[in-house]
C-alpha positions as CSV (number, residue, x, y, z in Angstrom):
1,M,-18.1,21.7,-8.4
2,N,-15.4,19.4,-9.5
3,F,-16.4,15.7,-8.9
4,Y,-13.1,15.3,-7.0
5,D,-13.9,18.2,-4.6
6,K,-17.2,16.6,-3.6
7,K,-17.4,15.6,0.2
8,E,-18.0,11.8,-0.7
9,Y,-14.7,11.7,-2.7
10,Q,-12.8,13.9,-0.1
11,D,-13.9,11.7,2.8
12,D,-12.2,8.7,1.2
13,K,-9.1,10.4,-0.1
14,L,-6.6,8.9,2.4
15,K,-8.2,5.4,2.1
16,F,-8.0,5.7,-1.7
17,Y,-4.6,7.3,-1.5
18,F,-3.2,5.5,-4.8
19,A,-6.2,6.3,-6.8
20,E,-5.7,10.1,-6.2
21,L,-1.8,9.8,-6.6
22,N,-2.2,7.8,-9.9
23,R,-4.9,10.0,-11.2
24,Q,-2.5,13.0,-11.1
25,S,0.3,11.0,-12.7
26,K,1.4,11.6,-16.3
27,G,-0.2,9.0,-18.6
28,S,-3.2,8.2,-16.4
29,Q,-6.8,7.6,-17.7
30,V,-9.9,8.2,-15.7
31,F,-13.1,6.5,-16.4
32,T,-16.0,8.0,-14.4
33,D,-19.6,8.8,-14.4
34,N,-18.7,12.0,-12.3
35,K,-20.9,10.8,-9.5
36,T,-20.6,7.4,-8.3
37,Y,-17.3,5.7,-9.5
38,A,-14.0,6.5,-10.8
39,V,-11.6,4.0,-12.4
40,V,-8.1,5.2,-12.6
41,Y,-5.8,3.4,-15.0
42,L,-2.2,4.0,-15.0
43,P,0.0,1.7,-17.2
44,G,2.1,-0.7,-15.1
45,K,0.2,0.0,-11.9
46,P,-2.8,-1.6,-10.1
47,V,-6.0,-0.2,-11.2
48,W,-7.7,1.7,-8.3
49,V,-11.5,2.1,-8.5
50,W,-13.2,4.6,-6.2
51,T,-16.9,4.0,-5.7
52,L,-19.6,5.3,-3.6
53,Q,-20.8,2.6,-1.0
54,N,-23.8,0.6,-1.9
55,L,-23.8,1.1,-5.5
56,T,-27.1,0.2,-7.4
57,L,-27.0,-2.8,-9.6
58,D,-27.2,-0.7,-12.7
59,K,-24.2,1.2,-11.6
60,L,-22.2,-2.1,-10.8
61,K,-23.1,-3.4,-14.2
62,E,-21.9,-0.2,-15.8
63,L,-18.8,-0.5,-13.9
64,K,-18.3,-4.1,-15.1
65,E,-18.5,-2.9,-18.6
66,V,-15.7,-0.3,-17.9
67,L,-13.5,-2.9,-16.5
68,T,-14.0,-5.3,-19.4
69,H,-13.1,-2.5,-21.8
70,L,-9.9,-1.9,-19.8
71,L,-9.1,-5.6,-19.8
72,T,-8.4,-5.5,-23.6
73,Y,-5.2,-3.6,-22.7
74,D,-3.9,-6.4,-20.5
75,R,-4.5,-8.2,-17.3
76,L,-5.9,-6.0,-14.6
77,D,-4.7,-6.1,-11.0
78,L,-7.5,-4.3,-9.0
79,T,-8.1,-2.5,-5.8
80,T,-11.7,-1.7,-4.9
81,R,-14.3,-2.0,-2.3
82,K,-15.3,-5.6,-1.4
83,E,-18.9,-4.9,-2.8
84,V,-17.5,-4.8,-6.4
85,Y,-15.5,-7.9,-6.2
86,D,-18.6,-9.7,-4.6
87,Y,-20.8,-8.4,-7.6
88,L,-18.3,-9.8,-10.1
89,S,-18.1,-13.2,-8.2
90,E,-21.8,-13.5,-7.7
91,T,-22.5,-12.8,-11.4
92,H,-19.9,-15.3,-12.4
93,Y,-17.7,-12.7,-14.3
94,P,-15.6,-15.1,-16.5
95,Y,-12.4,-13.0,-16.1
96,L,-12.2,-12.9,-12.4
97,D,-9.4,-14.8,-10.8
98,E,-10.9,-15.6,-7.3
99,T,-7.6,-17.2,-6.2
100,S,-5.9,-13.8,-6.4
101,Y,-8.2,-12.2,-3.6
102,F,-6.6,-10.6,-0.5
103,E,-7.6,-8.0,1.8
104,L,-5.6,-4.6,2.1
105,G,-6.3,-3.0,5.4
106,F,-6.1,0.9,5.7
107,L,-4.6,2.1,9.0
108,E,-4.0,5.6,10.3
109,C,-2.0,6.9,13.3
110,K,-3.0,10.1,15.0
111,K,-1.0,9.7,18.1
112,P,1.9,7.3,18.5
113,V,2.0,4.9,21.4
114,E,5.7,4.0,22.4
115,P,6.2,0.1,22.2
116,R,8.3,-1.9,24.4
117,K,12.0,-0.9,24.0
118,C,14.2,-3.4,22.0
119,D,17.9,-3.2,21.4
120,G,19.3,-1.1,18.6
121,Y,18.6,2.2,16.9
122,L,17.2,4.1,14.1
123,D,19.7,4.9,11.3
124,R,20.3,5.4,7.7
125,V,21.5,2.8,5.2
126,R,25.2,3.0,4.1
127,E,26.5,2.9,0.5
128,D,28.6,-0.2,1.5
129,E,25.4,-2.2,2.2
130,L,24.1,-2.1,-1.3
131,E,24.5,-5.9,-2.0
132,L,23.1,-6.6,1.5
133,L,20.1,-4.4,0.8
134,S,19.4,-5.6,-2.6
135,N,19.2,-9.2,-1.0
136,Y,16.7,-7.9,1.5
137,V,14.5,-6.3,-1.1
138,Y,14.5,-9.5,-3.1
139,L,13.4,-11.5,0.1
140,E,10.8,-9.0,0.9
141,K,9.1,-8.7,-2.5
142,A,9.1,-12.7,-2.7
143,E,6.6,-12.6,0.4
144,L,4.2,-10.3,-1.1
145,P,1.3,-11.0,-3.6
146,L,1.9,-9.7,-7.0
147,A,5.3,-8.0,-6.0
148,S,8.0,-10.6,-6.8
149,V,11.0,-9.2,-8.6
150,T,14.1,-10.5,-10.1
151,K,17.6,-10.0,-8.5
152,E,18.4,-7.5,-11.1
153,E,15.1,-5.5,-10.3
154,A,15.8,-5.7,-6.6
155,L,19.3,-4.2,-7.1
156,E,17.7,-1.2,-8.9
157,V,15.2,-0.7,-6.0
158,A,18.1,-0.9,-3.5
159,K,20.1,1.6,-5.4
160,G,17.0,3.9,-5.2
161,F,16.8,3.4,-1.4
162,L,20.4,4.5,-0.9
163,T,19.6,8.0,-2.1
164,D,16.0,8.1,-0.7
165,D,15.6,10.8,2.2
166,T,12.5,9.0,3.4
167,F,14.3,5.6,3.8
168,Y,15.2,4.5,7.4
169,V,16.6,1.3,8.9
170,W,16.8,-0.2,12.3
171,R,20.1,-1.7,13.4
172,N,20.5,-4.1,16.4
173,E,22.9,-3.6,19.1
174,S,25.8,-5.0,17.1
175,G,24.9,-2.7,14.2
176,K,23.3,-5.2,11.8
177,L,20.7,-3.9,9.6
178,V,17.7,-5.9,10.6
179,A,14.7,-3.8,9.3
180,Y,13.7,-1.1,7.2
181,L,10.9,1.2,5.7
182,N,10.2,4.4,3.8
183,Y,7.3,6.7,3.2
184,R,5.9,8.7,0.5
185,L,4.7,12.2,0.8
186,Y,1.6,13.6,-0.9
187,D,-1.0,16.3,-0.4
188,G,-0.1,16.8,3.5
189,S,0.1,13.0,4.1
190,A,2.7,10.4,4.4
191,K,2.1,6.8,3.4
192,V,4.5,4.5,5.2
193,G,5.5,1.5,3.1
194,N,8.1,-1.1,2.2
195,V,8.2,-2.3,5.8
196,Y,10.4,-5.3,6.1
197,T,12.2,-7.3,8.9
198,L,14.7,-10.0,8.1
199,E,12.8,-13.3,8.9
200,E,15.1,-14.4,11.5
201,E,15.1,-11.2,13.3
202,R,11.1,-11.0,13.7
203,R,9.4,-11.1,16.9
204,K,12.2,-9.0,18.7
205,G,10.4,-5.5,18.6
206,Y,12.3,-4.1,15.7
207,C,9.5,-3.5,13.5
208,A,7.4,-1.8,16.3
209,N,10.2,0.6,17.3
210,L,11.2,1.4,13.8
211,V,7.6,2.2,12.6
212,Y,7.2,4.1,16.1
213,E,10.2,6.4,15.7
214,V,9.3,7.3,12.0
215,T,5.8,7.8,12.6
216,K,6.5,10.0,15.5
217,K,8.7,12.2,13.3
218,L,6.2,12.4,10.8
219,L,3.3,13.4,13.1
220,E,5.4,16.1,14.7
221,S,6.1,17.6,11.3
222,G,2.2,18.0,10.9
223,L,1.5,15.2,8.4
224,K,-1.2,12.8,8.3
225,V,0.3,9.3,8.5
226,L,-1.2,6.3,7.0
227,L,-0.2,2.8,5.9
228,F,-1.8,-0.2,3.9
229,T,-1.3,-3.7,5.1
230,D,-2.1,-7.2,3.9
231,Y,-4.4,-8.9,6.5
232,K,-2.8,-12.2,6.0
233,Y,0.2,-11.1,8.2
234,P,-1.1,-10.7,11.7
235,N,2.2,-10.2,13.3
236,S,3.0,-7.1,11.4
237,N,-0.5,-5.9,11.7
238,N,-0.3,-6.2,15.4
239,A,3.0,-4.4,15.4
240,Y,1.4,-1.3,13.8
241,K,-1.6,-1.3,16.3
242,K,0.8,-1.5,19.2
243,V,2.4,1.7,18.2
244,G,-1.0,3.6,17.7
245,Y,-2.2,2.8,14.3
246,E,-6.0,2.3,14.0
247,D,-7.8,0.0,11.6
248,K,-10.0,2.2,9.4
249,G,-11.5,-0.6,7.3
250,F,-10.2,-2.4,4.2
251,L,-10.1,-2.7,0.5
252,V,-9.7,-5.7,-1.6
253,N,-7.1,-6.8,-4.3
254,Y,-7.6,-9.2,-7.0
255,T,-6.9,-9.8,-10.6
256,L,-8.9,-9.9,-14.0
257,R,-7.4,-12.2,-16.7
258,K,-8.5,-13.0,-20.3
């Protein structure tokens, strides 16, 4: 049986969504013992590391050697279980940047819960809103760890959103674009992402209603629906839970530097 078809890996497939997605992308490299860990390296992307839970010390040491080898390519932004981070920290791994640590929550929605109604409606972005959308993207990325972009890069992202069939916006009652999101389809699942509400428009119910409406559409089409969230933002996390997302545990993000 192929390692990736085994129950232990399949049970984690949604939680390690990007590990699987990156593994099947052109140019990826996978370093694995075919039993207990798989390190998925894709240039320009965070390195996702799947592991069995409660790895032995010998396997943790072996995994550390793999990461040290990969670090010769560049700095590494990692997503792993917390026990891998804890091992690197406890063994005083010299390349671990402990200041970069943050927890990435994994949430799944099986039954949407309608939130308190707010003003406004679900819509699509218009071509004449490119400059506005580009500014929103720039502001969104500036708030996220490891994700800041230049204004030129934000413009390119916004151009992509204009033609993205998975991109939705929420407009308030006056028609102003106040929030947006998109999702990515893969293997019968939809990962909701790029969820953003303009700072001065927060705490008005826009995010919750936007996520609810899109999630409902996705579930009705027979997809599994998930999202990842930074635990440092309780307001957005609460908004997801209000519309039926359940916390399924977390992974951790951090950086190795030489």
